[in-house]
C-alpha positions as semicolon CSV with decimal commas, in nm:
position;residue;x (nm);y (nm);z (nm)
1;M;0,014;-0,248;0,011
2;I;0,300;-0,124;-0,152
3;D;0,662;-0,227;-0,088
4;N;0,862;0,086;-0,083
5;S;1,125;-0,024;-0,096
6;L;1,429;0,116;-0,359
7;S;1,370;-0,216;-0,572
8;M;1,021;-0,130;-0,643
9;G;1,066;0,200;-0,903
10;D;0,977;-0,045;-1,217
11;E;0,717;-0,274;-1,031
12;Q;0,558;0,032;-0,924
13;S;0,557;0,185;-1,263
14;N;0,391;-0,107;-1,393
15;L;0,120;-0,053;-1,135
16;A;0,039;0,329;-1,190
17;A;-0,006;0,178;-1,578
18;S;-0,246;-0,075;-1,542
19;F;-0,427;0,101;-1,246
20;P;-0,655;0,317;-1,497
21;D;-0,789;-0,005;-1,686
22;F;-0,848;-0,192;-1,410
23;I;-1,051;0,092;-1,213
24;A;-1,241;0,173;-1,550
25;T;-1,348;-0,206;-1,604
26;I;-1,418;-0,228;-1,224
27;Q;-1,690;0,059;-1,282
28;Q;-1,799;-0,072;-1,562
29;Q;-1,866;-0,433;-1,489
30;V;-1,832;-0,487;-1,102
31;A;-1,939;-0,164;-0,903
32;S;-2,055;0,219;-0,923
33;D;-1,904;0,241;-0,557
34;W;-1,552;0,179;-0,454
35;H;-1,298;0,313;-0,199
36;V;-0,875;0,291;-0,278
37;M;-0,616;0,331;-0,020
38;V;-0,227;0,295;-0,025
39;I;-0,025;0,162;0,243
40;D;0,349;0,044;0,266
41;T;0,534;-0,174;0,398
42;D;0,719;0,021;0,715
43;P;0,607;0,226;0,994
44;Q;0,872;0,468;0,933
45;D;0,873;0,822;0,711
46;K;1,185;0,981;0,632
47;W;1,027;1,328;0,549
48;D;0,896;1,360;0,874
49;E;1,172;1,171;1,041
50;K;1,397;1,504;0,900
51;L;1,121;1,719;1,042
52;A;1,113;1,587;1,389
53;E;1,480;1,610;1,381
54;C;1,503;2,022;1,232
55;H;1,250;2,050;1,575
56;D;1,412;1,848;1,805
57;G;1,721;2,057;1,694
58;D;1,586;2,391;1,714
59;C;1,781;2,470;1,426
60;D;2,100;2,520;1,674
61;G;2,347;2,762;1,586
62;E;2,116;2,894;1,272
63;D;2,003;3,229;1,207
64;P;1,617;3,189;1,230
65;N;1,566;3,317;0,918
66;D;1,723;3,090;0,726
67;A;1,654;2,746;0,621
68;C;1,715;2,436;0,861
69;G;1,912;2,292;0,604
70;I;1,782;1,924;0,623
71;I;1,406;1,963;0,473
72;E;1,398;1,988;0,134
73;P;1,316;2,201;-0,080
74;Q;1,634;2,431;0,148
75;D;1,421;2,741;0,075
76;Q;1,050;2,614;0,179
77;W;1,096;2,628;0,564
78;T;1,214;2,851;0,776
79;C;1,310;2,801;1,118
80;G;1,038;2,965;1,316
81;A;0,808;2,828;1,078
82;L;0,834;2,438;0,987
83;P;0,471;2,264;0,987
84;D;0,408;1,969;1,282
85;P;0,492;1,614;1,199
86;D;0,164;1,427;1,064
87;P;0,189;1,141;1,314
88;C;-0,045;0,940;1,056
89;D;0,275;0,967;0,876
90;G;0,481;0,755;1,041
91;A;0,205;0,517;1,161
92;L;0,242;0,134;0,990
93;G;-0,051;0,098;0,807
94;A;-0,210;0,468;0,775
95;G;-0,299;0,562;0,412
96;I;-0,077;0,766;0,195
97;D;-0,197;1,069;0,080
98;H;0,166;1,235;-0,036
99;D;0,406;1,152;-0,314
100;D;0,716;1,029;-0,185
101;G;0,915;1,276;-0,391
102;V;1,188;1,520;-0,168
103;E;0,968;1,840;-0,153
104;R;0,648;1,585;0,004
105;G;0,406;1,647;-0,269
106;A;0,040;1,659;-0,156
107;C;-0,185;1,386;-0,386
108;G;-0,453;1,631;-0,320
109;L;-0,683;1,338;-0,192
110;A;-1,069;1,443;-0,187
111;G;-1,187;1,525;0,156
112;G;-0,883;1,512;0,316
113;R;-0,867;1,170;0,416
114;R;-0,576;0,926;0,390
115;W;-0,782;0,690;0,081
116;F;-0,973;0,822;-0,203
117;D;-1,345;0,696;-0,367
118;T;-1,580;0,771;-0,669
119;T;-1,572;1,137;-0,553
120;Q;-1,202;1,216;-0,650
121;P;-1,173;1,390;-0,962
122;D;-0,905;1,244;-1,084
123;P;-0,855;0,871;-0,975
124;E;-0,567;0,782;-1,226
125;A;-0,379;1,095;-1,117
126;A;-0,440;0,998;-0,700
127;F;-0,327;0,659;-0,762
128;A;0,006;0,730;-0,974
129;C;0,065;0,982;-0,696
130;V;0,052;0,780;-0,349
131;A;0,167;0,486;-0,563
132;N;0,485;0,640;-0,608
133;L;0,696;0,492;-0,275
134;Y;1,016;0,400;-0,289
135;S;1,259;0,576;0,010
136;G;1,135;0,300;0,208
137;N;1,306;0,118;0,540
138;S;1,388;-0,205;0,566
139;P;1,252;-0,495;0,669
140;E;0,961;-0,505;0,486
141;L;0,610;-0,560;0,779
142;T;0,362;-0,659;0,506
143;M;0,150;-0,833;0,659
144;A;0,167;-0,639;1,028
145;G;0,069;-0,285;0,794
146;T;-0,165;-0,442;0,632
147;L;-0,389;-0,614;0,891
148;T;-0,304;-0,269;1,129
149;A;-0,448;-0,074;0,781
150;V;-0,789;-0,236;0,904
151;S;-0,789;-0,232;1,252
152;E;-0,881;-0,019;1,500
153;P;-0,760;0,243;1,642
154;L;-0,661;0,342;1,242
155;V;-0,995;0,264;1,142
156;G;-1,193;0,381;1,447
157;A;-1,361;0,748;1,464
158;G;-1,066;1,004;1,442
159;G;-0,835;0,698;1,330
160;C;-0,579;0,794;1,048
161;N;-0,823;0,499;0,792
162;E;-1,125;0,639;0,926
163;G;-1,404;0,566;0,728
164;F;-1,250;0,323;0,472
165;L;-1,356;-0,027;0,576
166;R;-1,735;-0,076;0,523
167;D;-1,933;-0,345;0,660
168;D;-2,171;-0,332;0,353
169;A;-1,823;-0,417;0,072
170;V;-1,623;-0,666;-0,028
171;L;-1,322;-0,618;0,071
172;V;-0,995;-0,684;-0,144
173;V;-0,664;-0,697;-0,011
174;T;-0,389;-0,619;-0,286
175;F;-0,029;-0,694;-0,260
176;I;0,285;-0,573;-0,414
177;S;0,589;-0,645;-0,329
178;D;0,963;-0,827;-0,471
179;E;1,003;-0,932;-0,112
180;E;0,938;-1,200;0,160
181;D;0,771;-1,101;0,427
182;A;1,036;-1,322;0,650
183;G;0,893;-1,315;1,016
184;D;0,969;-0,959;1,059
185;S;0,508;-0,976;1,091
186;P;0,412;-1,176;1,366
187;G;0,222;-1,492;1,325
188;D;0,249;-1,709;1,007
189;P;0,003;-1,752;0,686
190;M;-0,261;-1,895;0,907
191;S;-0,279;-1,669;1,168
192;W;-0,282;-1,386;0,897
193;Y;-0,595;-1,562;0,767
194;A;-0,748;-1,551;1,106
195;D;-0,660;-1,201;1,183
196;L;-0,793;-1,056;0,823
197;L;-1,101;-1,317;0,850
198;A;-1,212;-1,143;1,221
199;R;-1,174;-0,803;1,088
200;K;-1,486;-0,879;0,862
201;G;-1,677;-1,024;1,128
202;G;-1,576;-1,413;0,973
203;N;-1,717;-1,366;0,666
204;Q;-1,509;-1,526;0,405
205;S;-1,764;-1,434;0,132
206;A;-1,622;-1,003;0,215
207;I;-1,273;-1,074;0,130
208;V;-1,085;-1,106;-0,163
209;V;-0,688;-1,125;-0,167
210;L;-0,454;-1,028;-0,484
211;G;-0,077;-1,088;-0,486
212;L;0,241;-0,949;-0,736
213;L;0,499;-1,133;-0,594
214;G;0,811;-1,319;-0,617
215;D;0,782;-1,662;-0,772
216;T;1,206;-1,723;-0,815
217;S;1,265;-2,103;-0,776
218;L;0,875;-2,200;-0,880
219;P;0,882;-2,395;-1,180
220;G;0,804;-2,120;-1,452
221;A;0,917;-1,858;-1,286
222;V;0,907;-1,499;-1,450
223;C;1,146;-1,326;-1,162
224;P;1,522;-1,396;-1,231
225;P;1,728;-1,630;-1,005
226;D;1,912;-1,367;-0,806
227;S;2,258;-1,496;-0,904
228;V;2,181;-1,370;-1,247
229;P;2,417;-1,063;-1,306
230;G;2,215;-0,742;-1,298
231;S;1,883;-0,933;-1,253
232;N;1,598;-0,695;-1,057
233;G;1,375;-1,006;-0,980
234;G;1,152;-1,064;-0,736
235;E;1,243;-1,280;-0,358
236;Y;1,084;-1,564;-0,354
237;S;0,759;-1,530;-0,106
238;P;0,630;-1,847;0,012
239;R;0,491;-1,691;0,303
240;L;0,303;-1,439;0,119
241;I;0,224;-1,670;-0,161
242;D;0,087;-1,927;0,135
243;F;-0,111;-1,600;0,257
244;V;-0,311;-1,571;-0,029
245;D;-0,355;-1,930;-0,118
246;A;-0,527;-1,976;0,181
247;W;-0,851;-1,801;0,075
248;G;-0,885;-2,064;-0,182
249;D;-1,078;-1,924;-0,493
250;R;-1,081;-1,596;-0,366
251;G;-0,707;-1,570;-0,334
252;L;-0,527;-1,490;-0,640
253;W;-0,158;-1,435;-0,706
254;G;0,084;-1,353;-1,007
255;S;0,456;-1,245;-1,057
256;V;0,561;-0,948;-0,969
257;C;0,842;-0,986;-1,240
258;A;0,538;-0,989;-1,546
259;P;0,635;-0,707;-1,789
260;D;0,280;-0,637;-1,796
261;Y;0,029;-0,686;-1,494
262;G;-0,278;-0,592;-1,727
263;P;-0,349;-0,985;-1,746
264;F;-0,313;-1,009;-1,383
265;F;-0,593;-0,756;-1,326
266;E;-0,812;-0,901;-1,586
267;Q;-0,861;-1,227;-1,383
268;A;-0,861;-1,020;-1,097
269;V;-1,191;-0,793;-1,181
270;G;-1,376;-1,177;-1,264
271;L;-1,290;-1,287;-0,889
272;I;-1,377;-0,987;-0,770
273;D;-1,730;-0,935;-0,948
274;T;-1,826;-1,338;-0,838
275;A;-1,738;-1,172;-0,464
276;C;-1,940;-0,938;-0,539
277;D;-2,217;-1,097;-0,682
278;E;-2,196;-1,347;-0,380
279;F;-2,152;-1,127;-0,114
280;E;-2,451;-1,144;0,138
281;P;-2,345;-0,867;0,405
282;E;-2,371;-0,952;0,758
283;G;-2,718;-0,856;0,951
């Protein structure tokens, strides 16, 4: 789960730089079979919003051979040849399969899915592409998006995330956000805990929760206070921190303002390794 607000540019670059070593270590030390899906924190898609506006307006007053004028790049789409908006693009919790550039570049995920696995030819490039998210809307629905992503209908037959969630695998949920889910998602940390646990049949051994979150106001905080001029810190996120802590030794969080996420993910690998060793699939 990646916060796709404009303030997240540095953090997303840090995350993308840390991913190759993280996934390589997972493959070498933990598991040779994995799925990766990236989701964002809001149910809106600005590119598809423009596309829908163009469809709805039928390019009134424009020559049908001219570009609609609101879809980038201007010379790509003509009024008579616009693609239909993808309903998954604007669905909260749906996996991301494109970058966030003005030209909406496809990330080439294997099998046309909205997640990728060991069959992906270049997983590092795929992750860097889908994690390039910085034009989102407010508010951040971090927990609502997370729970929706692993629920029906998205994970069911024909759903946007079909095939991602597996009964015979540990689910590792990772948040990166510089803002709190400040009451925008329904529920509270303990109800979120219960809801996510239910998605894995009540089997706590099947879940690991990781978070790179704002630690402003805590002793030893890495994120600078909001009062520091020109700071690009992280909002203190007690609800998200409480949610991660609810998982006990299966939860781990660190500061989203850390200059290098490598040490955090090194620690996370050990946690995931232990979880996989102790995991007992239901049935």
